[in-house]
N, C-alpha and C positions, 0 to 999 in steps of 0.2 A: 520574540516571545517564544518560549518553549511550550510545546503541546505534548501532554502525556497521553500516549496511546496504549498504555499498559492494559487497561480493561478491554479496549477494542482488540488488542492482540490476543489476550487470553481467551476471548469468546470466538475468535475468527482465525485461529492458527491455520495456515495453509490455504486460506480462502481469499478470493477477490472481494473487496469491500467498496461500496459506493457511499460516499460521504456528502453531507450538505456542505455549503460554502463556508460554514463555520469551522470545518475540518475536524470536528469531534463527534458530530451526530451521524450515526450509521443509518443509512436509508435501506440498504439491502446488502446481501452477500451471496456468493455462489462459488461453485467449484471452478468456473471459467469466467473470464472477463465478460464474455457475451451474456452469460446467465445473470451476473450481478447487474450489468448495465440494463438489460431488458427489464429486470424487476424494478429498478429505480425509475425507468421511463414509464412503466405501468402505474407507478405511484404518483406520476405527475412531475417528476423532476427532469427537466430538459438537459441540464448540464451538471451532472454529478461529478464529484472528484473521485477518480478511480485509483485504487492502490491495492497491492497484494500484501497480505500479512505473511511473513515467513513462517515455515513450520517450526523453526527453532531459532533462538537468538544466539548469534555467535559473536563473542567479543572481538574487537579489533583494536590493537594497540600499535601505534607506529605511524608511519607516513608512507606516501607513495614516492618512489624515486624514478627519475627520468634519466635514461641513458642516451647520450648524444653520440655514442660510438656506433659506427656502422660495421657490420660484419660482411665481408666480401668473400 
């Protein structure tokens, strides 16, 4: 199932976000992980899901390549 975080992203660009277990409800945010986590704990959430929203979205097209060559 795909979760749309567009609204969360728009409101929290560059911030750390604490989410409920449903992964869509924002409990708290902060400039640092510790700040957002502490706010969530103060609101009574013992195990929030923590994530950081990027400051800007950068599209990525392509794949990752693995090289098995060793350079000596």
